[in-house]
N, C-alpha and C positions, 0 to 999 in steps of 0.2 A: 558604111562610111564612118571613118574613125577620125576624130579631130585630134590634131596634134596636141599632146599635152606633156611635152618634155620641158625640163627646166632651162631657163635661159643661162647661158655661159657667158655672156659678154653683150655689150651694146652693139646694135646693128652696124655701127660704123667701124667695128673692129674686124670686119670681114675682109676689108680691103677690096670690095666689089662695088660696082655701080649699083645704084638702087634697082632692087628687083632682080638682080643677077646672081644667080646661085654660083658658089665657087665651083672651080673645075672638078674637084673631087666628088661633087654631088652625083656623079654617076653612081657613087655608093650610097644606097638608101639611108644608111645610118648618118653619113655626112650631110645629106640633104635634110634630115629631120633636125640635126643639130644646128644647121644654118637657120631654118625656119624658127626654131626655138629662140635662137639669138635675137632674131629680128623682133618676133611678135611678144616673146617674153619681156623684152626691154621697152615695149610700148609705153608712152606716158599716159595714153588714154586707151581704154579698151571696154568692151561691154561685159567681159568676164575675165577672170584670171583662173585658168584651170588649176586643179588641185595638185598637180605634179610641177607647177612653176615655183620658182624660189630656190632657196639653197637649204642645205641640211641644217645649218646653224640657225637660220631664221625660223624654219619649221619646228625645230625642237624647242627653240626658246618660246615660241607662241604657244605650244602645247604645254610647256611647263608652267608659263604664266597663267594659262587658263585653269590648269589643275590646281594651282594654289588658291585661285579665287573660288573654285568649286569644291574646295575642301577635299581633293583627292591626291594631293601631292604626297601624303604619307600613306596612302592606300598600299596594301600589300601587292607584291608583284604576282602575276598569275603563273601557274604551272599547270600545263595540259587542260586549260579551260576553266579554271577556277578564278577567284579574285575579281579583277576588273572585267574579265570576259563574262562571268556569271552576272555581274552588275548590269552590263550591256544587254545581255539576253533577257533579263528581267524588264528592263526599260522598253525594249522592243516588243515584248509581249503585251506589255501595258499600253503602249502607243497604238497598237494594233488590235487591241481587245481580244487577243488570242490567249488560250491557256498556257502555251509555252513557247519558247523559241530556242534555237540553237545556232551558234555562231560557226560560220564557214570562212575559210580564207578566200574563197572565190564564189561569184555567183554561179559560174558554170557547174562547179561541183554541187552546190546547193540544189540546183534544179535537177541534175542527174540523180541525186539521191531522192529528192522528193518524188520524181516520176517513176523511178523504179519502186519505190515503197508503196505508191498507189497501184502499180501494175499488179504486184503481188497481192494487194488487198482485193482488187476488182477481178483478178483472174484474166485481165486483158492487158497485152503488150501494146496497144494501140493508143496513140495520143493524138487527139485532134488539136491542131494549132494552124496558125497563118504561116503561109510560105515565106513571109518576111520576118517571122518571129526569130529571135536570138539563137535558139538551138538549131534552127534550119540554116542560118546565114553565117554565123559567127563561132561556131563550135566544132567545125570539122567532122560533121557526122556522128559526133560522140554518143547521142542517144542510141543509135543502132550499133556502132562499133564497141562501145564500153558497156552499155546496159541492155542491149538486146531488144531495144524498143523500136516500134514502127510508127511512122507518122502519117496522118491523112489531113487534108486541107478542105474544111467546109467552104472556103471561098479564097479566091485570089484577087478580089477587089482590094484596093489600098485602104482598107479599113478592117475593124474588127468584124468577125461574123455576126450576122443577124440571128435572132431567135428562129426564124424560118429555115435559115441555112443549116443551122445546128440540128433542128428537128427533123429536116429532110435529107440529111446527108445518108448516102446509100450504105455505107459501111459501118459497122459496129465499132465503138470505141469505148475505153474505160474511163479516160480521163480528157477533160477539155482544158487546154491551157490558154489562157488569155493574157497577152502582154500589154500591160496598162502603164503608160501610153505605148502605142505601136510605133517605136522609134523610126524604123526604116521607111515607114509610110508618111513620115512627117510628124512624129509625135502626136498622133491622132488619138482621140478618145471618143467612145459613144456618149450619148446622153445617159443619165442615171436610169431613166425608163428603159432604154435600149439595153443597157447592161444587166439590169434585173431580169428583163425578159430573156435574154441570151442564156443567163445562168439557170433559169427556170427551164428552159428548154433542154439543157443538159441533164438537169435532175429528172425530167420526164423520161429520159433515156437510161436512167440509173447510172449515169456517169458522175464521177467526182469532178470538182472544179478547182484548178490550181491557177493562181495569178502569178505571172512573172512581173513582179512589181519593183523591178529595179529602180524605177522612177515614179513609184506609187506616191511618194512623199508630196509631189506637186500636183496630184490629181484632184484634191477636194475643191479647188476653185471651179473647175470646169463641171464637175459632178454634183457640186452643191450639197455634199455630204461630209462629215468628219471621217478621218481615216479609219477609225474603228468600224464604222458603219460600212464603209466601202470593203474593207478587209473581211468583215463578217459574211459577206456574200459567198466567199470562197471556202473550201475546206482546208487550203493551205495557201501560204503567200511567202514568196522570197523577196527580200528587199536588199538594196545595195547601200553602202556607206559612202562611197566616193562620188557617185554620179551627180547626186543633187546636195549632198551633205558636206562636201569639201573634205571628206575623209582621206585616209592614206589608201586603204583597200579593204576588203572584207565584205561579208553578206550575212544575212541570217535567213533562216527558214523558220516560220511561225506556223503553229497549228495545234491539233489535239495532243495531248500529252503522250499518248501511246505512239503516234507518228513520230513526234520529236525524240522520243526515247530510241525508237528504231533508227532514226536518222543519225543519232550519235554513234551507233555501232557502225554504220556505213561511212560516217565521217572518218573514223579510224581506218576502216578498210581501204578507202580512197586516198589515205595518206594525208588527211587534213587535220589530224590532231597534233597541232604544233606546240612545241614546248612552252614557248613564251610568245605572247602577242599583245602585251600591254600598250605599246605605242599606237597600234592599230585601234584597240578598243577605246583608248583614251580619245583619239582622233574622232571616232564614231560618236561617243558621248558628247563631245564638244559640238559636233554637227547637229546633233539632236536638240542641244540647248540653244545654239546660236542661229544656224542656218534654217532649221525647220520652221521656226515662227516667222522667218523673213520670206519664205517661198511664195505666199500670197501676193506680196508686194512686187516680186520678181515677175510673176505671171501677168499682174496688172500692167507693169510698165512694158513688158514684152508686147503687149497688144497696142500700146501706143507707139512704140518704136517700129513695129511691124507695118503699121499704117503710114508711118513717115517713109519707111523704105519703099513701099508701094507708091506712095505719092511722087516721091523723087524719080522712080524709074518711069512712071507714067508721064511726068513732066519731060523727062529726056525724050521719051517717044521714039519715033523713027528718024529723028533729025541727027545732025552732026553730034557724035558723042552719045547717041542714044542706042539702046539695044534692039529696038523694034518689037521685040517680044520678050516677056519676063513672066515669072510666076512667083508670088509669095504664098506659101502654103504651111499650115492653113491660113485662109484669109484673116481670120481671127484666131491667134494662137490658142490651142487648148493648155499649153503649159508654158513655162518660161523659155521654151525652144521652138524654133520653127525652121523652115527650109526657104532658101532663094534659089531660083532657077534662072539662068541666063544662057542665051544662044551663042556660046563661045567654047573653045577647047579649054578643058580644066587647067592646063598648064599656063595659058594666057591669063586666065583670071587670077590664079594663085601668083604669078609673077607681078601682077598689078597690085594685088593685096600686100605683097612684100615691099614693093616700091612705095606704096602709100604710107606704110609705117615708118620706112627708113627716112623718107623725105619729111613727113609731118609729125612723126610720133604718135599718130592715130591708127588704131587697129580696129576697123569695122569688121571686114571679112578675114577669114584665115584661109584654110586650105579648101580648094574646090575639087570635086570628083565627077567622073562620068557616071550616069545613071547605071543602076544595077541591070542585070540580065532582063531583056524585054524592054528597057527604057528607050526613049527616042534618041536617035543619033544627033550629033552636032549641038548638043546642049550640056551644061555643067550644073551641078547643084552643090550648095554648101548649106552648113547649118549655123544659125545664130543662137547664142545662149545669152540671156540677160540675167546677171546676177548683181551682186552689191556694186561693183564697179559701174555697171550700166545704169544704175539709178541716177547718176549724175548727168546723163545724157538728156538733152531735150530733143523734141522732134526736129527742130531746126538744126541742131547739132548733126542729127543722122541724115537729114536732107543734104547738108553741105559735105558730109563725108562720102555720100553716094555720088554726088557730082564730081568730086575729086577723084574718086575711084574710076568712074567712067571715062574721065578725061585720060587717065593712064592707060586704060584698056585699049582705047583708040588712038592714043598718041603716038 
């Protein structure tokens, strides 16, 4: 499930369509995305504003202003990974309590490199991970096609594997990869005790542990431990700079110095040694300074708003304008993101979400999707993210928005 994150190009009224009606050319996927971006990007009120929304001028001015205040406006430009990129790498290593870190242009590349490096060290090309993990769902089979690795699944339950499942898996593996949180299962996390036991079970099998920590930044609230202690459970950790930190793009791989040194070699081989990356590095540093400290408040408010969504859907119930069945998952969000499930076709719900924003200026839900393979038929799921814009919403604001949305669904 990919949430639309395209920049707005105009107000929703500029499309010349009736509310919720996509323009005729939206048979083309690009036109459909631009239409959704127009509507949701122009919302007066929303739970979050994706990092790709805005304009080039606004984005660059905001970065320049922050760099001036942070004393980085006169910093030297980077060339092939020095300068601001080195500053960012050192900052990430410090935040995660790791000896070293290396910047990558994408998380897919970072994980490819990490897992192939561990495979050479362990002598095993087998990676144990969840079937809903990012490499299995969103990378086009790259682990096998590009790196010659093979995957096994200790569990297919919609959660991270337990210690028992890792310990008892019948096939040998060299690396256990844990995605924290597991996004496609609903941004779910284990408890701290469960996580430590699962890691220990891997160690008992002489396997190394790698964390897909694209969203690791928001995990301390649920796990009750600081970032460095969480990251310290693993042999290596990948983190993203745009998913939680409002960055432009980019990722980092943190771990032992010898692993990071080897990863730099593969970074070049994979085509990731980019000539200059200072805007991306600057945006990541800005996120670490401004967004990272706010994430606990986003998580706390997501719990308030999730309960409000659940209450409004339950109140609607099976009566007129009510869904009859619904799911808010997890019931208490583990991070600042959670899922909502309703028994309608995705296109119906997406159209209602667009119509609500065009008519009221309020964006509660965005795009809806059919469940993945094996999911129940006749239902749709969306993801809600609570960030700075969402802190202004009260529980009653959410209940009102849910009621308005349901009226459009059945109207």
